[in-house]
N, C-alpha and C positions, 0 to 999 in steps of 0.2 A: 242259636236256633232252639226254641222250646215247643214241644207237642202242646197243640190244644185240646180241649175237651172232646171235641168231635174225634180226634184222632184215639184218644182212650175208649171213646164209645163204639168206634168202628173196631177197635182191636177184641173190646169184650166180646162184641157181636161174632168176631172170628172164633174166638174160644167157647161160646156157646154154640157155634155151627159144629165145632170139633167135637164136643161133648156129646151133641145130640147125634152126630153120627156115629160115635162110639156106642151109644146106647141102643141104636136100632140096627147095627152091623150085623147080627144073627138073623134076624127079620129080612134085611134087605142083601143079605149077601148073594143074592142072584145078581143082582145090579150094580152093588159097589162095596168094595172091601174097608175095612178100616184103614188100612194104609193109605187108600184112596182119599177118604175121607180127612186124614190127618194133612195130607200132602196139598188138597185144595184148600184147607185152612190155612196152611203156612202160605200158599201162595196168594191167598187174598189177605193176608196179614203184610206180607211182603209187598204187595201193589199198594197199600195203604201208606206203608213208611216209604216208598219210593216217591209216592205223589206228596207226603208231607215234605221229603227234601226238597223236590221240585217247585212247590208253593212257598216253601223258605227262601229258596236261591232267587225265585221272581220277586220277593220283596225288596231284596237288596238293592235291584234295579230301579226302585221308586220309593225310596226312602223319605219320608218327611225330614223338613228342616225345620230347627227349632231355635229360636233365640231366647235369652231371659232380659228383662228389664225390670231393674229395682230401685228405689230411691238410694242416691249417693251416699245420704246418712240416714242411718236407721234411728229411730227413736226408741228407747227404752220403755218397756212398760205399754206399749203402745201396738196395734194390729198394723204393722207394715205390709202394702199391699206388693206382690210380685206378678209378674206379668209375662207368660211364656205365649210368644208368638210360632203359631204352628203353621208351616205351608206344605200344602199338598200338591207335589209337581204335576201327574197326568192320572192318578187315580183316587177313588176315594180310599180313604186311609182309617181303619180304626186303629185307635193308638192307647197305650196305657202308659202315662208318664210319672217318674220319681225322681224329685229333685233332691240332691243331697245338700239342705242347707247345713248350716252350724249345729252341731250337737249342743242340746240343751234349749234351743228354740222353742217356744211353743210355735205349734203349725194348725190351721183350720182344716187342712186336707192333706193327709200324707202322701195321696197317690191320687192322680187326675185321670181320666180318660174321656175320651171323645171320638165322633166320627167327623173327620174334615172331609168334606167334598172337594174333588178334583179340581185344580187350578184354584185354588183359593186359600186365605189366610183365615185363621180363628184366633182369637186371644183366650187363654185360659188362665184365670186369675185365683191365686190363693194367699193368705197372710201368714206373716210370723211376727211372732210375739217375744222378742228378746227380753230376758230379765237380766243381763249384765250389760255393762259396759265394756268397750274395748275393741280389739281387732280379731276377727274371726275368719276362717278359712272357709270358702263355700266351694263346693265340690261340681264335679260334672252332673248332666243331666242322664238317666236313664231312660232307656225308650224301648217299649216293646210295640211292634206295628205286626197285625194280622194278615196273613196271605190272602190272596182272592179267593182261594177255594175254603178258606177258614180252616186250614190244617195245622198250619204252623206260625208262631210268633218269631219273628226275627227280633233279636235281643241286641242291642248295643250302646255304646255311651258317647254322647256329645262333649266334646270337652270345652267346658264353661267355667271351670275352676275360676277364682279370683278372692283376693282379701276385701270384707266388707267392715265398716266400722260402725258402732253402736255409738250412739251420742244420747245425752240427755234429751227430755221430751220436746224435741222440736216441733212437733206437730201442734203441741200445746202453746208454745211459744207464737206460733203461726196464728193460731186463734186469737190469741191474746193482743197480738198487733191489729188485727182486723178490729175488734172490739174496741181497743182504745182509740184506733182512728175514726171509728163510727162515732164514739161519745163526743170527740172534739171537733169535728169537722161534717160537712154535709148534711143530708135531711134529719139525722139522728144526732146533731149537734146538741150538745145540751145548753141550755139557756144558762147565761152567767147570771148570778144572784148578786144584788147588792150587799156590800159590806163582807162578802165572803173572799179572803185573801188579803194581801197589801199593796199588789202593784194594780194602778189605774190602766182598766181596759179601756172604757168608752163612757160617753155621756148619752142618756136617752130619756125619753118622756118619762115622767112619774106615771106609774100604774097603781091601781087600787091594792093596798096592801102593802108598800114598800115602805121600809124605814124612813121617817122623816128626818132621820139624823143625816141621812145621807143625800138630801137634797143639796144640789152646789148653788147657793143662793147668787153668786156671782155671776156665774153662767147663765143661771134665768135671768138676772137684770139686765146684763148685756143683749140676751135674747129679746127681752121686752122692749129694750132701747132702740133696737135694729128693725124688730119686725112687727113689734107690736102684739105678739103672743105671749101670753100670760103663763102658758103650761110649763112647770116647773121641771127643771133637768135634774137627774141624779146621777150620781156616781157609780159606775159598775166597776168592782174590782175583781181580780182574777189571783188566783195562788201564785205566791212568789215562785221565780224560777230560780237557777244555777246556785241552788242549795247544794248541802253535801249529805250523802245518803251512804253509808257504811254496811257492809254485810259481813258478819263474822259468823262462818259455817264452821261448826263441829264436825269432827272426821273421828274421833276418838270412840272408844269401846261401846259406849250406849247407840252409836249409830250404826254399828256393824248388826246388830238385829234385823231381822226381815219382818215386814209387814206387808201384807199381800205379796208375796212374791218378790218384793222389793226390798232393796236393804233401806234403812231410816235415811242412811248418807244419801242414797239416791232421791228419795222423797225430798230431802232438804236440798240437794243440788237442783232438783226443778224448780223450786219455790224461790231460790237465790236467783235463779236467771229469769223466772218471771217477774220477781220484783226489781231486778235490775233492768229489764226492758220496761216497766212502768216508770222507774226513776229517769232512763234516759229519753222516753216519750215526754213526760214531763218537764223537761229541761235541767234535772238535776244533774249533779256530777256523782257517779256510782264508784264505789270502790268496794273490793272483796279481799277478805283474808279468810285462810282456811287453816284451822290448828286442831292440834291434838296436845300433847305435852309441851309443845313449842309451836312458832307460827310457822307453818309448812310453805305455804304459798300467799303472797301479799301483792295485791295489783292495785296500784294507786288510783284514787277517783279521778275518772274522766268522763267527756262527754260523747255522745255520738253514737252512730250504727258501727263503725269501725271499732270503736271500743268493746261494744257487745259481743262482736264477732272474737274479738280478742279473748274476752272471758269465757266463751263457749270454748274455745282452742285450747285455752290453759287448764280450764278446770275439768274438762272431759276425761283426762287421763287420772285424776286423783281417785284414789280408793281409800276407803275407811281402816282404821288398823286398830290392834288390841291393847291401846294404850290409854290410860286415864287422861281425860282432858284437863288442861292448866286453864282454867278461866280466868284467874287472875293475871297470869303470863300474858294471855291473848289482849285482855283490857289493857294491862300497861303498855303493850307494844302500840297498841293505838292512841293511848294518850302520848306517845313519845313521837308518833308520825302527824297525828292530826291536832292541830291548834285551834283552830274554827270551830265553833259548834257545829254540830252533825247529829243526824238521826242515826244511832247505832243499834243495828238487827243482830240480836244473837241467836242463830236457829241451832237448836239443841234439844234434849229431851231430859226429864226430869223422872226419878225413881220414888224418891221420896223426902222427906223434909230433912234428914241428914245429909243425905247426898248433896241437896240444894244449898247447902251453907255457903259453899266457895263460890258457887253461881250467884248467890245473894249479895255476898261481900264484893265480889267483882262488878257488878252491875251498879253496888251503890255508889261504887268509885266514880261513876259516870254522871251521876245527877249531883246538882243541877246544872252543871256546865253543858253537857250533853244531853241528849233526849233517848234514854236508854229504854228498848223494845226487846222482852224475851218472848221468842217464837218456840214452841214444844210441839213436836209431832206424837200425838196419841195413837195407841193402837185401837182400829174399830172393833176389833175382838174382845179387848176387855171392854168394852162399853157394851157389847152383847151380852156377854157373861154376868155382867152387873145387872141387866134387864132380865135376865132368864130366871125365871121362878121354878124351883123342882123339890120333888119331896126326896130325892135321892141323897144319901149322906155325901157321897163324892161330889156331886153337883152342886150342893148347898156349901159344902167348903171351899169349893171354887169361886162359887159366887161370893163368899165373905173375903176372899182374899182379894177378887177384883174390886169390890166397893171400898176395901182398906185402901188399896193403890190409889184409886180415885179421888179418895178423901185426902190422902195425903199429898196429892197433887194440889189439891185446893187450898189446903193450909199453906202450901209453899207459894202458891201464887198469891194468897192474900199478904204474906210477909212481902213480897216483891212489890205489891202494889202500894203498901204502907211506905216503902222507900222512894215513891215516885217513879218505878220501873213500868211501862206500858207493858200488857201480857196478852199474849195471843195463844191458845190452846186449843189445837182442831185436829181431827183425823187426820192422818197422814196423805192419805188420796185425796182429801180437800184442801190441804194447807196453802198450795199455790194460790186459789182463787181467792180464799179467805184473806191471806196477807196482802195481795194487790189490793184488793177492797179495803182493807184497813189503813193502806199507805195512802191511797188516795182521798179518804175521808180526813187523814192528818193533813195532808195538804191541801185539802179545802178549809178546814177548820183552822189553818194556820198555826197549828200546834208546834211546829219545828221554829 
């Protein structure tokens, strides 16, 4: 039971009455004594405290009921909604709620307050923003409910403790699934283009602007012979399916650094799953390897939604480590496991030209038999520092360092491109979308 502000105000009023009675006691000695004034004040305060206790006891007979609803799997780096359903049995209830979410989670509203009408249910919603993957304990719900007279808060806990799991960005994966589906079917279906891809899709009438090289003269001749219609028919091709996509995710020292409150590895893991989803949606076989100084996890390439669920379950518990990554060892491992041509995507980061020497040597072993693709996660803060002009000496030095880092990255990328390696360097928080878009372009152009 916790006193409300109204109780404190009334008690202060009683003290004020006592002080006033004491000050005027000599003048009013014929009517009232100092002892009588104090006694009246004490009696007044006692009545207030008694009413407070009675008010608090009454609340216990009409406590609200609260249940918590939250996603079964939370997404890292996202605002995950948490819904508290509050039911008031027979009286209007003024409540304050504090939910004991896991320590370290960002939260939109630490405390919630509401007035719930009698015999009704209201939903109070707030969001949590986890920045680490794993399993975390979620505690009970702390509730305060104000009495009918407004004198006491009844304070108690509702047992709702449970473990919760934080996964990679599943919200982003759901959005990507919808986007890929809309792109390939329904009213948003992209029109197939002649000459794009290698697999035959359909024949259609010639349209202005179509490449004459893709006119199917035999089909056109048969059509003229059968129907007397001289409209040429063109072959429509689509990207080849059942190709192999291998994703190598670095979990070494460079991937432990934080970018916008998430480790680089988490951004890389989100990009890995997004690319795997796009590959599965396009009919490719997708395999994933996670490496540091050795191949930590290897998931052979397969197709289908079941395989994507397996990727999520197996990759979620993995954390980055403070070991230097062995790129040559990772690539050699892939060469031993995969004999057919494949798109090999290495997700990592670069520091300078010297540090990228081993990565360059490793990716060079893949070309030309495989199609190597180097993906690096840039820190947006470095871009901002490089673009910020300042007259301050310390600021100018910081900008010079940022510019030098960006220049060395560009030199390293130029060397990779000279060896036939595809390169994508993008801010870590944008890498997933840009990687998926680049992959779809590779498929459309049949570069694999």
